[in-house]
N, C-alpha and C positions, 0 to 999 in steps of 0.2 A: 156222895161217895158210894160206889157200887161194892157190894160185899165180895170178899175173897172167894167164897163159895160159888157165887154167880160167875165170877171170872173163870174159875176152875172148870165149871160146867161148860162154859163157852169154848174154852180151849180144848176140852175133851169130847167135843161133839163128833159124831160119825160123819165124815165128809167124803165126797167122791174124789177120785184121782184118775185123771185121763191120760197121764203121761205114758202108760203102758201101751197105748195105741200107736205110739211112735215106732214100736218095734215090729209092727205088722208090715207085711209086704203089700205092694200095691194091688196085686191080684186079690188078696184076701179082703182088702178094704172095699174094692169095687164089687166083689161078689156079695158082701154084706149090704152095700148100698142098694144093689139091684134086687136083692131079696126083700128089703124093706120097701123099696119103691120100684117095682118091676117096669113101670111105664115111664120112668124119668129118664131123660137124656140130657147130657152135658152139651152145650153148644160148642164150647172149646174144651179140649181135653185137660183135665186137672193134672198137676204134678202130685207126687205122693203126699206132700205135707198139705196140699189143698184138699185132697181127697179125704185124709184123715180128719182135718177140721170140719169138712162137710158132713162126715159121718157123726162126729161129736155134735154138730148142730142139728142133725136129725133127731138125736136123743134129747137134746136140751134146747128148749125155746128161749131160754135166758142165758146168754153166754158171752164172754169177752175173748176176742181173738187178738193176741199180742204178736203181731207179725210186722217185721220191719218194712220200711218203705221198699217197694219193688217185689215184695213176696206174694202179691196177689190177693190182698184183702178185699179189693173191690169185686173181683171175679167170684171169690168165695161167697160173698154176701149175695150177689146176684143169683148165684145158683141156689142158695138157701131160700131166697124169696120166691124163686121160680118153683121150687119144690112145694112151698107152703101156700102159694098163691091160690085163692079161691075166687070164683067169679063175682064180679062187682065189689071185691074188696080192694081197698087202697093202702098203700104203704108209704111211710115217710122216711126219708134219709136226711139227717142233719149233718151237713158238712161245715167245716170250720170257716170257709170264706166263699165268696162268690167265684173265686178262681177254682176252688175245689168242686163247686157245683158244675162248672163246665167240664172239668176233668171227668166227673162221674157221667155226664152225658156222652162223652166220647167212649168211655169203657162199656157203657150199656149197649151201644151199637155193636161192639165187638163180641161181647160175652153173653148176650141175651136177646130174646125177642120181646122183651117187655116194653110197653109204652111208657115213656117218661116225659115229664114236664118240669122244666127249671122254674122254681118260684123265686124270681128275682126282680129287681127294679123298684119302683115306687110301691107304697102301700096299696094303691089302687091296682097296679100291675100284678102284685102278688095275690090279691083277692080274686082277681079275674082268673089267674092261672089255676087257682084251687077249684074253680067251678068247671074247669076243663075235665074231660074224661080221660083217665090214664090209670096205669097200674102203680106207677111210682111218681112221687113228688119230691124233688130235691131242692132243699133251700139251705142258705147259710144260717148258722145258729143264731147270729145276731138279729136276723130277720124276724125271729119270734117276738122280739120286743115291740116291733112296729105293728105287728098283727094283734098281739094279745095284751098290750098295755096302752095307757093313755098318759099324755104328758101332764105332769103336775109340778108342784114346787119342790125344789131340791131340799132335802133334809136328811138327817142321819138315818141310814137304813133304807133310803129311797134312792136307789142307784140311778144317777142321771136324771132324777125327777120322774122316772118311768113307774107307773103304778099298775100292777097287774089287775086285769078285770076278769073276775071269776067266770062270768057268763060267757065271755069270749073263749076263755080256756076250755070250758066244758064242750062248747060247740066245736071247737077246733079238734079236741081230743077224740070226739065221736067220728071224725072223718076217717081215721086210720085204724087199721087192724094190727099193724106192726110198726116198730120204730127202730131204726138203726142210727147209732151215734158214731160218726166218723171222727177219728182223731180226738178221742174223749179227754185227752190230757190238755187240749187247747181250749181257748175262748172261755175261760173261767169255770170249766166243768170240774176241775179238781178242787174248787173252792165251794163249799156247801153253802156259803153265804151269798154267793154271786146271783144276780138275777137270772142269768142264763141257766145256772144250775136249777134254781127253783122252778123256772118254767118247764125245763125238760123233765123234771121229776114229776110234775103234775100231768103233762100231756102223755107221758109214757106209762102212767100208773096202771091203766087197765088194758094195756096192749097184749095181744095173744102171743106175741114174741118180741123180744128186745135183744139186739146184738150190739156190743161195744167193740170198736176197732181202734187199735192204736199200736204204734211200733215202740213208743217210749212212754208207758203209763206213768212213769214218775222220773224225777231227776234224782236229787240227793235226799228227798224227803218222802219216806214211805206213807206219811200222813195223806199225801195226794191221792192214794189209791182208794181210800174209803168212799169218797163221793162218786168216783167213777164206777166202782163196783156196785154201789147202792142204786145208781140209776138203772143198772142191768138186772140185778137179781134181788133188789129190795131187801138187802141185808143177809141173804143166805150165806154168803162167804165171810164177810168181815163184820157182821153184826148189824142189827137193826138200829143201833144208836152209835153215834160217834164216841160217846163217853165210854161204852164198853170196849170199843176198839182201842182207844187211848190208854185205858187202864191195863189192858192185857198186854200191850206191846211197847208202851212208852213210860219213861220216868218224867215226873212233873217237878218243875222247879220255878222259882220266881226269877225272871230276867232282870237285867240291870236297869230296864226302864220301868220296872215295877209289875209288868204283866206276866202271865203264865207262859212258860216255854216247855216244849215236850222233846225229849230226847229218846230215840229208838233204842230198845234194849238189845244189844248185840247177841246176847245169849239166846234170844228168841228168834234168831234169823232162820233157823231150820224149820221151826214150827210155823213161822210166818210164810215161808215159801211153800210149805206143804199145804197150808190153808188156801193159798191162791189157786192151787190146782183143782179146787172144788168146782169153780165155775169159770175157769180160764185156762188157756194153754198158750205157751210161748215156744216159738221155734228159733234156735240160733242158726246162724248160717251154715255151720259145719254139719247140721242135720238135714240140709237140703240136698241130698245126694243126686237127684235127677234134674236139678235146675241148671239150665244152661250157664256156662261160665261167665258170659257177659249178658247182662239184662239191659235192654234199651227201652226207653220210654219218652215219648214226646208229650209234654204237658202244654196243652193249648189254653190260651186265654183270648180275650177279645179287646179290640181298640176301645179307648174312651171316645165319646162323641167328638171331642176336639181333635183328637189324634186322627180319627177316621176322616175328617174334613181335609186336614193337611195331606193325609196319605193319598187321597183321591186327586188332589191337585198335582202332587208329585208324580203320580201314575200317568196323569194325562200329559204332563210335561215330558215324560219318558216316551210316550207314544208319539208326541209331536216331533221329537228330536230324533226319531228312529233313522231318518235319512240324513241327519246332520253329521257333525264330526264325532270322532271317538271320544274326545274329552268331554263334550257336552253330554253325550249319552252316558258316559261314566258318572258324571256329576249327578244326573237324575237318578241313576241307579243307586248311587250312594245315599241320596236323600231318602229313598224308599227304605234302605237298610237302617238309617239313623232313626227314622220315625218308628219302626218297629221296636227299636231299643229305648224309645221314650224321650228323644231329644232331636234337635235339628241345628246344624251349623249354618250360619248365615253371616253376611257382611253388613256392618252397621253403616251409618251415614259417613263415617270416616274411612270407610272401606276396610276396616279391621274385622277379622273373623271373630265372631262371638257365638254364643250358644243359647238356644232356647229350650229350657226344660219343661216337660209336660207333667202336670200333676192332676189326677193320679197317673202313675207309670205302671201299666199292667204287668210288664215283665219283672220289675222289681218286686211287685207284690207276690208273684209266683216264687221268685228266688227266696224272698224272706220266709215264705211258708216251707219251702224245701229245707232251708238251713235249720228251721226250728224242728222239722221232723226227723232229720238225720241224727243219729246218736252222737252225743258229745264226745264219744271215744273215737269216732272216725274222722280222719283227715279228708279234706275236700279240695278239689281243683276246680276253679271257675275259669272258663275260657271266654274271651271276648275279642272283638275286632277293633273297635274305635277306642282311642285314648279316653274320650269322655265317658264311655261306657264303664271303663275301669274306674274312673272317678266316682261314678254313681254307685257302683258296687262297693268301693272303699267306704263311702259315706254310710251305706247301709250297714256294713260290718261294724263300723264305729258305733252307730246307733244301737245295734244288737250286742255290743261289747264282746265281739268274737275276735280272737286274735288272728292276725293275717299277715301275709307278706305279699309283695307285688313285683311282678317281673314284666317289663315292657321295654321299649327302645330307649328310654332315658335311665334304666337301671345301670348303676356304675359297676357293681360287683355281683354279677349273676351267680357265680359259683358260691359265693358266701350265702346268698339268699336261698339257693337250692339246698345247701348243707343245713341251714337252719330249719328248713321244712322237713328234711330227712330226719333231723334230730328232734322233730316235734317241738320246736320252740314257738311255733305258731300252728294254728289248726287249718286255716283256709288260705290257699295259694291262688292269688288273682293273676292270670297269665294272659298276655296278649298272644294270640295264636301265631302271629308272625315271629314273635320273639321266642316262644316256648314250644314250637312245634317239633323242633329237632334238637338232638344232642342232650336231652335230659333224661335222667332215670328217676322217675317219681313213683316208684312202685310200693311205697308205703301207703299210698292212697288207692282206695277202690272206688271212690265216688268222683265222677267227672261231670260237671254241669256246663253245658254250652249256652251261655246267655245270648251269644250270637255264634253261628257256625261259620267257619270259613267256606267260601264258595268253591275253592279248589279241592277236589277229591284227594289229591296228594297230601295237601296240608291237613285235611280232616283226618286221614289215616295216620299221619305222623303224630298229630296231637293226641289221638286216641291211644296210640302205641306207647306214649310216655307213662301211662298208668294202668292199662288193662293187663299188663304183665303181673299185676298184683295178685291175680287169681292163681298164679303159679307160685309166687314167692310166699303169699300169705295163705295159700290153699283155701281161698274164698272167692266168692263171685265179685265181679266188677260190675259197677252200675253206671250207665251213661244216660243223662237226662238232657233233652233238648227243650228249651223254653221257646214256644212258637206262638205267634199271633195268628189266630184263625182267619183265613181268607186273605192272607198277606203273601208277600214274597218269600217268607220263611218256608212255607210249605213247598214251594217250587224248588227252593234250594235243596231241601231234604230229598225230594223226589229225584232230582238229577244227581245228587251225590250217591244215591243208592244205585244209580245207573252208571256211576263213574264218570259223570259229566259236570262241567263248570257252567253255572246258569248264565253268567255274564258273557262267557265266550259263545254260548249258544244263542243269545240275543244278538250279539255282534255278527255271527255268522248266518243269522236268519234261520236257525234250525229250531226255533221255538216261536209259537204264536204270541205276540205281545199281548193280545187280548186275554190270554189265559192266565196272566199274572194277577 
């Protein structure tokens, strides 16, 4: 039991507050940045909130940035690393998944001149990647287990039978001068007992800088914040022990199962929020005055080995049928699209159409990550093309226990479904682009995800128009995400859509080189 005097001293500490910097004008912020670092240059111009966060990061080597998805956490981090980068020093970015690793690689090309290597694949692949020369090494958080642990017998307190090896941890930690933890609320990092947390805690202990990134640091339980903050500031904000944090902000009771339960003291909410401002800053959307009203982002992932083989066969079939009939060409084109969605229609021995699902499904993995990152308060529209894609999305939402409705050709009462969405009776609306591209007002949502994009630029504009008006009715930005398989037909569809063209029509009319697909 911690004494009341100790708790009082903990609550009455002198702490920093960085929220006042939100009132600065961009000119003031940039002047201060270039005074502190006269030779520094941004590769891409920051928005005001990014510039403010960058300036805060200049003053603080240990800090958490709570910016929602689409607010530029990646660019901010790359700018800060570029500022702090010293010759021959290496930096580690821990992402929540392999999908996120690839997303980082894309953003690095846009926002920095840093050399980066993805640390993914088998244990041997990862060890080889770490020997390569680069500024940044990006790996998924779960990958730490395979590099720093050995397989043992499963027992209590031994997660999955993985046993941390201290020698490996020390050697790995010495490789990096700074560590960035992306989406710190995922992959067990909000649980101080998880193996991922314990490994991150050890490897980041002696880092010259540590940054935490998240849009949703906690759900309903403020207890989730203590481990995330400790990884970044080693207890400066929420205390060096979980016990102190619990006693200061929670009431303890015995639950029905006989174990201890902690309930947040509502009267401490103001003090709690003030304390968070010591080593973190959060921006709400209404504070992003100079951010464009529609933010677009393509999240790239890669084929699995099996999917890549099927895709190559289908692509070869499309090339061979180029001089054939329209229907045959269309069938091969559709096969390419289906494969990027993670499945394939085919006829069985009885000539009945059936479906082959691929596992893993790269696009579904990206979609799951997006759904977990977007705030639970926000409604989301997911557009797709094929009926089976809708089936896959529906199964994912059931698994995640996210409420949803679905609109497609077989929907009996479209008006009722739309009204339920508008009245927030469910959170996610799965819409077939052909069915939901026109005639719908879905302006309660500001998030649109294209699991598959329509190839018609007209249909694409119509589907976007169903919800992008939310930026006017809600006075907030709208976000459009395209999930794309790297090196596939997805990229060509997006390219031609930007030019106002239909990819399939371009193939039929010979206006595009088939070898460029």
